[in-house]
GUKE-60312 format. One line per 5 residues: number of its first residue (from 1); their letters; for each residue x, y, z of C-alpha. Coordinates in steps of 0.02 Angstrom, whole numbers, plus 32768, in hexadecimal, padded with zeros to 4 digits. Each point is the difference from the previous one (the first is absolute). Example, Ala and Ser with C-alpha at 12.3 -4.5 7.8 and 13.67 -1.06 7.14 Angstrom:
1> AS> 8267/7F1F/8186; 8045/80AC/7FDF
//
This chain:
1> MELRS> 80B0/8447/7E25; 7FF1/7FAB/7F2D; 7FE5/7F63/800B; 80B3/7FBF/7F94; 806B/805E/80A3
6> LIPPR> 7FB4/7F55/8062; 8038/7F8E/7F73; 80A9/7FBE/8001; 805C/7FFB/7F5A; 7FDB/7F6C/7F9F
11> PPRLA> 80AF/7F84/7FFC; 805F/7FF7/7F6B; 7FC8/7F5A/7F9D; 808D/7F72/8016; 801C/7F89/7F72
16> EIPYV> 7FC8/7F58/8056; 8079/7F7A/7FD6; 7FEB/7F51/8022; 8086/7FBD/8070; 8013/7F5C/7F91
21> LLFVA> 8019/8076/7F68; 806F/804C/8048; 8079/7F71/804F; 7FE2/7FB2/7F46; 803A/80AB/7FA7
26> LVAAA> 80A5/7FF3/8064; 8023/7F51/7FED; 7FF2/7FFF/7F3C; 8071/8094/7FF8; 806D/7F89/806C
31> ATFVV> 7FE5/7F6E/7F8A; 801A/8078/7F6B; 80B4/8048/803E; 8034/7F38/8032; 7FCE/7FD6/7F61
36> RDFHS> 8058/80A9/7FA6; 80B0/7FDE/806A; 8002/7F36/7FD6; 7FF5/801F/7F48; 807A/809C/801A
41> SVAGE> 8083/7F6D/8051; 7FD4/7F8F/7F83; 8023/807C/7F6E; 80A2/8026/8071; 804E/7F50/7FF6
46> VETIE> 7FF0/7FF2/7F43; 806E/809A/800A; 805F/7FC5/8063; 8026/7F72/7F84; 800C/805E/7F81
51> RDAGL> 8090/8075/8046; 8055/7F5D/802B; 7FE0/7FCE/7F44; 803A/809B/7FB1; 80A9/7FF9/806C
56> VAELV> 802A/7F78/7FBC; 7FD8/8012/7F63; 806F/8099/7FFA; 808E/7F91/8036; 8004/7F65/7F9C
61> TVPLT> 8049/7FEE/7F57; 7FE9/7F7F/7F8C; 805E/7FA2/7FE0; 8007/7FE8/80CD; 80AD/800C/8048
66> SADFR> 8033/7FB2/80A2; 7FC8/80AE/804A; 7F51/8008/7FCE; 7FF7/7F46/8034; 8033/801F/80B4
71> LLAAF> 7F82/80A1/7FF8; 7F7F/7F7E/7FC8; 8029/7F8F/809A; 8002/8092/806F; 7F5B/8035/7FE4
76> APAHV> 7F94/7F6E/7FA2; 7FFC/7F7B/8092; 7FDC/8094/8084; 7F5C/8045/7FA1; 7FDB/7F55/7FD3
81> QRLGG> 7FF8/7FC7/80CB; 7F98/8087/8017; 7F7A/7FFF/7F8E; 801F/7F50/7FBA; 7FE9/7FDE/7F36
86> SVELV> 80B2/8032/7F83; 806C/8081/7FBA; 8030/7FEF/7F5E; 807D/806A/7F81; 7FB1/7FCA/7F62
91> DASGR> 8044/803A/7F45; 7FCD/8056/7F73; 7FB8/7F62/7FC4; 7FA6/7FCA/809E; 808A/7F72/802B
96> VLYQT> 803B/8005/80C6; 80A1/8032/8038; 7FE6/7FF2/808F; 7F7E/7FC4/8084; 7FE2/7FE0/80BF
101> GRAPK> 7F84/7FB4/8051; 7F5A/7FAD/7FAA; 7F5E/8070/7FB2; 7F63/7FCC/7F8E; 7FF4/8048/7F49
106> SSAGR> 7F7C/8063/7FB6; 7FB3/7FCB/7F7A; 7FF5/8093/7FB1; 80B1/7FF3/7FF5; 807C/8096/8048
111> SLGRG> 802C/8092/7FE3; 80AC/8045/7FE9; 7FC6/80CC/801B; 7FFE/8060/80A2; 7F4F/7FC8/8055
116> DRVFS> 7FB0/7F8E/8071; 7F80/7F8E/7FF0; 7F8F/7F9A/807D; 7FC5/7F4B/7F9E; 7FAB/7F70/804F
121> LPGGE> 801D/7F4B/7FF3; 7F65/7F87/7FDA; 7FFE/7FEC/80B7; 7FD4/80B1/8041; 80BA/802E/8040
126> AWLEV> 8021/80B9/7FCD; 80AC/8018/7FC7; 8072/80A7/7FEA; 8065/800B/7F77; 8081/80A4/7FFC
131> SVPLD> 806C/8020/7F58; 808C/8073/7FFA; 8075/8027/7F63; 80C9/7FEB/8013; 8044/80A0/7FE3
136> GEPGA> 804B/8027/7F57; 7FED/7F18/7FEB; 7F99/7F9D/7FAB; 7F98/7FA6/8070; 7FA4/802F/80C1
141> VLITT> 7FEB/7FC4/80BE; 7F75/7FA0/8014; 7FC6/7FD6/80AB; 7F6D/7F9A/8032; 7F9B/7FF5/80AB
146> SYDRL> 7F73/7FB6/8037; 7F81/8095/800F; 7F90/7FC6/8095; 8093/7FD3/8069; 803D/80B1/7FE1
151> QDRVL> 7F61/804B/8030; 800C/7F83/8096; 8095/8054/803F; 7FC0/80AA/7FD0; 7F61/7FC4/8087
156> AQARL> 806E/7FCA/807E; 806A/808E/7FF9; 7F5B/8067/800B; 7FC7/7FB1/808B; 80A3/8000/806B
161> RYAGF> 7FD4/80D7/7FD8; 7F55/8003/8036; 8003/7FA4/808C; 8011/806F/8072; 7FBE/8083/7F7F
166> ATATL> 7F33/7FAD/8004; 8015/7FEC/809C; 800E/80CB/801A; 7F98/8017/7F65; 7F6B/7F9A/8052
171> LVVLI> 801B/8058/80A9; 7FF5/80A3/7FA0; 7F71/7FDC/7F9A; 7F8B/7FAB/80B2; 804A/80C6/804F
176> MVLLV> 7FCA/804C/7F66; 7F4D/7FA5/8021; 7FE1/8023/809D; 802B/80AB/8001; 7F9D/8033/7F65
181> GSFLR> 7F63/7F8F/804A; 801A/8065/80B2; 7FF0/809A/7FA7; 7F7D/7FD9/7F84; 7FAA/7FAF/80B1
186> RSNRL> 8019/80BD/8066; 7FBC/8054/7F69; 7F82/7FA0/7FDB; 7FCD/8005/80C4; 8029/80BD/7FEC
191> KDLLS> 7F9C/8000/7F75; 7F59/7FBA/8057; 802A/805A/80A4; 7FFF/809D/7F94; 7F68/7FD2/7FB6
196> QNRHW> 7F97/7FC4/80A1; 8029/80BA/804D; 7FB7/8055/7F62; 7F68/7F8B/801A; 8002/800B/80B5
201> ALHDE> 8017/80C0/7FF9; 7F29/7FFE/7FA5; 7FC3/7F79/805F; 7FD9/7FDA/80A8; 8064/7F5F/805B
206> LTGLP> 7F85/7FC6/8050; 7F70/7FE2/7F6B; 8059/802D/7F67; 7F85/8087/7FE0; 8041/80AA/7FBB
211> NRALF> 8020/8062/8077; 7FF7/80C9/802B; 807D/8030/7F8B; 7FA8/7F91/7F60; 7F5E/8029/8031
216> KDRSL> 801C/80B4/7FF5; 8068/8005/7F5A; 7F82/7F92/7FB4; 7F70/807C/8037; 8065/808E/7FC3
221> QSLGH> 8002/7FBB/7F49; 7F42/7FB4/8010; 7FD5/80BD/8018; 8074/8034/7F75; 7F84/7F9C/7FA4
226> ARRLA> 7F7D/8048/8028; 8021/80A5/7FF6; 802A/7FD2/7F47; 7F6E/7FA6/7FDC; 7F73/8034/807E
231> SGVAV> 7FFB/7F4A/804A; 7FC5/7FDB/80C3; 808A/7FD7/8082; 7FB8/7FC1/80AF; 8089/7FF4/809D
236> MIIDL> 7FDD/7F8B/8077; 8032/8007/80CC; 7FD3/7F4D/806D; 802A/7FD6/809F; 7FC5/7F55/8066
241> DQFKE> 7FA0/8032/8076; 8030/7F4E/8090; 80B6/7FF6/7FC2; 804C/8038/809B; 7F7C/7F8E/8067
246> VNDSL> 8052/7F72/7FAF; 80CB/8047/800A; 7FD3/8009/80AC; 7F9C/7F52/8039; 8048/7F9B/7F82
251> GHHHG> 80B0/8046/7FE7; 806C/8051/7F6B; 800F/7F60/7FAD; 7F3E/7FF5/7FCF; 7FF3/80B6/7FF2
256> DLLLK> 8076/7FEB/7F5D; 7FAF/7F66/7FCE; 7F63/8068/7FFF; 8031/807C/7FA7; 8040/7FAD/7F7D
261> EVSQR> 7F74/7FAA/7FEA; 7FAA/80AD/7FE8; 8072/803B/7F7E; 7FCE/7F5B/7F8E; 7F4F/8020/8012
266> LTSAL> 801E/80A7/7FE3; 8057/7FE9/7F51; 7F85/7F7C/7FD0; 7F78/807D/802C; 803D/8073/7F76
271> REVDT> 8038/800B/7F41; 80B1/7FF0/7FC6; 8004/80CE/7FD7; 7FD0/802B/80AA; 808E/7FFD/8087
276> VARFG> 7FEA/7FC8/80C2; 808F/8032/805B; 802B/7FFF/80C2; 802A/80A2/8072; 8036/7F9D/8095
281> GDEFA> 7FA7/7FA1/8091; 7F4F/7FE9/7FE1; 7FFD/8085/7F73; 7FDD/7FED/7F4E; 7FE5/805A/7F77
286> VLLTD> 7FAE/7FFD/7F3D; 8010/8054/7F5F; 7F68/7FE7/7F85; 8033/8042/7F63; 7F6A/8032/7F86
291> VEDDA> 7F7D/801F/8073; 7F4F/8016/7FA0; 7F8A/8045/80A6; 7FEC/7FCC/80B7; 7FAE/7F5F/7FDE
296> AIEKV> 8085/7FAC/7F97; 805C/803F/80A6; 7F99/7FB5/8076; 7FEE/7F4F/7F97; 80DC/7FFB/801E
301> VGRIL> 7FC9/802C/80B7; 7F85/7F7A/8013; 8075/7F6F/7FAD; 8089/8051/807B; 7F71/7FFB/80AF
306> RAVRL> 7FE3/7F49/7FC9; 80AC/7FB3/7FEA; 804F/8043/80A4; 7F54/7FDE/805C; 8003/7F44/7FD7
311> PLVLD> 8043/7F82/80A1; 80A6/7FCF/7FFD; 805C/7F88/8056; 80B6/8031/802F; 8049/7F54/805B
316> GFTIS> 7F64/7FDC/8046; 7FB8/80A3/8034; 7F5E/802F/7F92; 8015/80D3/800C; 7F94/8073/7FAB
321> VDASI> 8033/80A1/7FC7; 7FAC/809D/7FCE; 8047/809A/7F87; 7FEB/80BF/8005; 8003/804B/7F58
326> GVAVW> 800F/80B4/7FC4; 8004/8047/7F65; 800F/808C/7F9F; 8005/802E/7F4C; 8052/8059/7F79
331> PRHGD> 7FF4/8091/7FE1; 7F4C/800C/8078; 8069/7FF8/8097; 80A5/803F/7FCF; 806B/8028/7F67
336> DFQTL> 80A5/7F9E/8050; 803E/7F73/8052; 8013/8034/80C4; 7F5D/8065/7FDF; 7FA6/7F60/7FDD
341> MKRAD> 8068/7F8E/8073; 7FD6/8071/808D; 7F31/7FF3/7FCA; 8015/7F63/7FFE; 803C/7FE1/80B1
346> VAMYQ> 7F74/8086/8051; 7F8A/7FA1/7FB0; 8055/7F56/8043; 7FE1/803E/80A4; 7F4E/8040/7FD2
351> AKSVG> 7FE8/7F4C/7FE9; 804A/7FBB/8094; 7FB5/807A/8066; 7F44/7FA1/7FD5; 8040/7F66/800B
356> GGFEI> 8042/7FD0/7F76; 7FEF/7FD5/7F30; 802A/809E/7F91; 7FD4/80B8/7FD9; 803E/8091/7F71
361> YTAIR> 802C/8083/803C; 7F85/809D/8022; 8046/80A8/801C; 7F8E/8028/807C; 8046/7F6F/807E
366> DQNST> 80B3/802F/7FF3; 8008/807E/8081; 7FC3/7F81/8077; 806D/7F67/7FC5; 8084/806B/7FEB
371> DRLTL> 7FE8/8031/80C3; 7FF0/7F4A/803C; 80A8/7FE2/7FA2; 805A/8092/805E; 7FBB/7FB2/80AC
376> THDFK> 8026/7F5A/7FD7; 80C2/8030/7FCD; 8008/805B/8097; 7FA9/7F83/8070; 80A8/7FA7/7FBD
381> SAIDQ> 806D/805B/8080; 7F8C/802E/8099; 800D/7F5C/805D; 80D4/8018/8002; 7FEA/80C0/801E
386> GQLVL> 7F93/7FD9/809C; 7F5D/8053/7FAF; 7F7E/7F6F/8038; 7FB7/801C/80BC; 7F86/7F90/8065
391> HYQPQ> 7F72/802E/8049; 7FBC/7F94/807A; 7F25/7FFA/801F; 7FAF/7FA3/80A1; 7F94/7F7D/7FF0
396> MNLVD> 7F8B/8015/8099; 7FA5/7F5A/8046; 7F3D/8022/8006; 7FEA/7FBE/80AA; 8096/804B/8078
401> RRVDV> 8038/808A/7FA2; 80B6/7FBC/7FF8; 8081/8003/7F79; 8051/7F66/8006; 802C/8038/7F16
406> VEALV> 8038/8071/7F9D; 8019/800C/7F53; 8096/8042/7FAA; 7FE2/8085/7F6B; 8074/8024/7F81
411> RWQHP> 7FFB/80B6/7FC5; 8067/805D/7F8B; 8050/809C/803F; 8024/8045/7F3C; 808C/8083/8000
416> ARGLL> 7F89/8051/7F8F; 7F68/7FD8/800F; 7FDF/7FE3/80BA; 7FC4/7F7D/8065; 7FAB/7F67/7F6E
421> APQEF> 7F81/7F8F/8036; 8027/7F52/7FEB; 7F72/7FEF/7F65; 8082/8078/7F9D; 80A0/7F9F/8007
426> VPLAE> 7FD5/7F3C/803D; 7FAF/7FE0/7F39; 8098/8047/7FC3; 8076/7F9A/8077; 7FA7/7F66/7FBA
431> RSGLI> 7FF9/8028/7F4D; 80C6/8032/8008; 803B/7F60/8065; 8028/8062/80A6; 7F68/7FB3/806F
436> RDLTR> 809E/7F68/802E; 805B/80B8/8035; 7F74/804E/805A; 7FB2/7F8D/8060; 80B5/7FC3/8040
441> YVLQD> 8014/80B3/8036; 7F74/8011/8064; 801A/7F4A/8057; 8091/804C/803E; 7FCB/80A7/8046
446> ALRQN> 7F62/7FC2/8033; 8057/7F77/8082; 809F/8079/8029; 7F72/8081/802C; 7FAB/7F5A/8065
451> GAWRS> 80A1/7FD5/8045; 8016/80BB/8037; 7F46/7FFA/805D; 8003/7F5D/805E; 80CB/8061/8036
456> QGLDV> 7F68/8082/8046; 7FAA/7F73/8063; 7F78/801D/7F71; 7FA3/7F4F/7FC9; 7FBA/8010/7F50
461> CVAVN> 7FFB/7FA7/7F68; 801C/803D/7F71; 7FBA/7FDD/7F50; 803B/800C/7F58; 7FC3/7FEB/7F4B
466> VSARD> 8069/7F76/7F94; 800A/7FEA/7F58; 7FCF/7F71/7F6E; 80A8/7FDB/7FD9; 8039/7FF5/80CF
471> LIDPC> 7F8E/7F7D/7FEF; 8046/7F86/7F82; 80D0/8041/803E; 8028/7F73/8046; 8076/806A/8063
476> FVVEI> 7F90/8074/8050; 7FEB/7F8C/808F; 80C4/800F/8029; 8006/80A6/7FF5; 7F67/802A/8079
481> HNLLR> 805C/7F92/8088; 80A0/805E/7FD1; 7F8B/809B/8021; 7FAF/7FD0/80B1; 80B4/7FD4/8043
486> RFSVP> 804F/809C/7FCC; 7F9C/8076/8052; 7FBA/7F7A/809B; 7F42/7FFE/7FC9; 7FB2/7F54/802F
491> PDALE> 7FB7/7FB9/7F6E; 7F68/8024/805D; 7FFA/80B0/7FF5; 7FFA/8002/7F48; 7F7C/7FF6/7F89
496> LEITE> 8006/7FE1/7F4B; 7F57/804A/7F8D; 7FE9/7F91/7F47; 7F91/8033/7F94; 7F7A/7F94/7FBA
501> SALMA> 803A/8011/7F4A; 80C6/7FE8/804E; 7FC2/7F42/8041; 7F9E/7FD6/7F34; 80A6/8020/7FD1
506> DPERA> 805A/7F69/8020; 7F8D/7FC5/807D; 805F/7F3C/8031; 80A7/806F/7FF6; 7FB7/8080/806E
511> ITILN> 7FAE/7F80/8091; 80BC/7FB4/7FF9; 8041/80A5/8032; 7F80/802E/8083; 7FEC/7F58/804F
516> ELRLL> 80BD/8034/8014; 7FED/80BC/804D; 7F7F/7FA3/8070; 8071/7F7E/804C; 8083/8090/8008
521> GVKLA> 7F8F/8058/8079; 7FC1/8087/7F9A; 7F39/803D/7FFF; 7FAE/7FF5/7F3E; 7F73/805A/7FD4
526> IDDFG> 7F95/8007/7F67; 7FFA/80BF/7FAE; 7F5E/8054/7FBA; 7FA5/7F5B/8025; 7F77/7FE5/7F78
531> TGYSS> 8040/8067/7F65; 8072/7F77/7FCE; 7FDA/7F4C/7F9C; 7FEF/7FB0/80AA; 7F69/7FB6/8071
536> LAYLQ> 7FE8/7FF5/80A1; 8002/7F32/8005; 80BC/8036/7FAC; 803E/8046/80AA; 7FF1/7F49/8043
541> RLPVT> 80A7/7FC7/7F9D; 8064/80B0/8034; 807C/8002/809D; 7FA3/80B3/8025; 7FDC/8044/80B1
546> GVRID> 7F86/8078/7FC9; 7F99/8078/7F7F; 800D/80A7/7FCB; 7F38/8036/7FBC; 8018/806E/7F66
551> KSFVT> 7FDB/80B2/8022; 7F81/7FF1/7F5D; 7FAB/7F98/807F; 7FFD/808C/8090; 7FE2/8089/7FC1
556> GLRRD> 7F49/8039/7FFC; 7FE6/7F51/8050; 7F2B/7FF8/8003; 7FA4/7F66/804C; 7F97/7FFB/7F7F
561> DADFV> 807C/7FFE/7F66; 8065/7F73/7FB1; 809D/802A/8058; 7FBD/7FE6/80BE; 7FD9/7F4C/7FB9
566> IVRST> 80B9/7FF1/7FD6; 8055/8054/807F; 7F9B/7F8A/8091; 802B/7F60/7FA6; 809D/8028/7FE6
571> IEIAR> 8003/8029/80CC; 7FA3/7F62/8029; 805E/7F94/7FA5; 80B5/8047/8040; 7FC7/7FE3/8090
576> VLGLR> 7FEB/7F49/7FFE; 80A5/8006/7FAA; 8045/8044/808A; 8030/80A3/7F97; 802A/80B3/803A
581> TVAEG> 7F74/8065/7FA1; 8032/80B8/7FED; 7FBE/807F/7F90; 8035/807B/7FB6; 7FA9/80B4/7FA9
586> VESEA> 7FA6/8027/80C8; 7FDC/80B6/7FF4; 7F88/8023/8067; 7FB4/7FCC/80A9; 7F68/7FA5/7FBD
591> LWKTL> 8083/7F84/7FB3; 804F/7FC7/8088; 7F5E/7FE7/804B; 7FBE/7F81/7F7A; 8093/7FB3/7FE6
596> AGLGC> 8014/7FDD/80CE; 7F4C/7FD1/7FFC; 8026/7F7B/7F66; 80A8/7FB0/805F; 80A3/8054/7FB7
601> DAAQG> 8091/8008/8063; 8039/808D/7FC5; 7FFE/809A/7F8C; 8076/8080/7FB3; 7FD7/8096/7FA8
606> HWVAH> 8007/80BB/801A; 7F7E/7FF6/8091; 8071/7F99/805D; 80A8/805B/7FDB; 805F/8069/7F73
611> PIVGD> 80AC/7FAC/7FB6; 8082/8051/806E; 80C3/7FF2/7FEB; 8046/7F68/8073; 8049/8091/8087
616> QIPWL> 7F4E/8027/802A; 7FBE/7F51/8013; 8039/7FF1/80B6; 7F99/809C/8029; 7F6D/7FD2/7F82
621> LSVLR> 7FE5/7F69/8071; 8027/804D/809D; 7F67/8076/7FC5; 7F83/7F81/7FC6; 801B/7F96/80A2
626> APALG> 7FD6/808D/8068; 7F46/7FE4/804C; 800F/80AF/8057; 7FEF/806F/7F5B; 7F6B/8030/7FBB
631> KDELE> 7FB2/7FF0/7F77; 8022/80B9/7F9E; 80A9/7FFD/8047; 802F/7F4F/7FC3; 7FAE/802F/7F5B
636> QLLLG> 8082/8098/7FFC; 8088/7FA3/801F; 7FD4/7F83/7F8A; 7FC6/8046/7F65; 804B/80BD/8013
641> PD> 7FA7/809E/7FFF; 7FB2/7FE2/7F65
//
């Protein structure tokens, strides 16, 4: 799909007219119309006077007859009363033959020809004089009236005429202003919305960084540029290593804050010509242009890792994260965008598998990494499709050979690869953020099985491993309580095994969760003790009930090596603290006897019993508790024909 298909078309440019200017323009237009109408009305009044004077001039004769006087008497007083001034009839010499009313005379003298003129008196008052010659007779009709009074009369008529019109006009103007303003606002909002849609079609909404579509477009342009100039291009895939823990333990709000901060740090670590994009979740991508060699890439990667690894404070929480970075370089690792991205992804998983940092793609590792990617993808559906099964391995007491605890061990019945051991898929679950789902599944199935055993009269405790993320989850205790009630299992019939590294992730919060679990009645054991970061003295702070000695100290245990001293010290201090000790990896009778001599409480390993499915546990425990069986027969039952 081409990038342009993802982008809404540009909206047409609309002229932005300020509302004030629009209002002024409309008012000015209305004022112009009124002024013109006023002048037109004044001219109309003058034309009326001229018409009346012309009518008189056509009818009267000189010398005046009685009929003329009657005509003048009928016209002149009415005119003077209406407009003021005077109406005069003069002969050719200017002698007044008839006059009604009074009016001042122009200093410029009188005109007996046709026409009108306006003159002003010394005081500033304006007067109008209209002159119309008599029709075929010497002389003229002169009408003199106050020009100011005439204008006032016209203005008074206009006020009456425009009283309703002005209100209607103002209302129309106001409505037009509102309509035009609303149209412009809607148009501007539409333009802004289209502009925003255009932006967010190519950018991540949370961080504002380019998204996958824009990253691909820029990558294709950079590859085309690199082909023309024979320069280098590198793409990076960046995955945050502890983001899932932050999101699960502190919530999505803090997860979003973390992503925003990391986005800013990535941007500040790169050049302006480079591109950093967010693909979703905790996955980012970087496009480097004009790359000279691997040393230049390593320098950029170093800046990125230093920026990401700096501790950051989010709402009072100090958080540290790391990143795994995979790099693919054009043209060494691929000639097209898709190939480069795929191989950068493979390199990223290779970096993640060795604990973070960065890796540049190498073909020799590609097959293994591809298999791991495939397995990770398959595992996402394994839980929902019921492909995970639990096997149980007893922990036998070294004194009376009783079995009070069985450990739940998860296996994956892969449809193509067969039965997979935990070490083949648990690390994938941890890296992909599915470890909590895996733990919930194991807890639920183990307690369901324990409830079934108890309904058969078998009183045994089941041990389940939990992850670091469970120990910082405030809802974990409530979930345990609900599962125990759901399957009618007493709290002391469940033992949770916690590794030292899980405790060290957030010791204070982990201890709080452990104390709540102990108050609930659940047993707690430190798993693989001695392989993590804690010391024996650290046990005093933990509300645990047992310690499991890691098999790396047990296998090949001899009295003359350092492991013997560690195991003996662990057992002695655990006894003082009232903790139950279990030795893992017991593979021989000699180890059994040595541990029994050191005072260890229980042993677990293939010499004791192999892991079996839950339905066979009642039978296995009955066999282990049967003293009548001979040694050879017992080994045949427990270990199989081999």
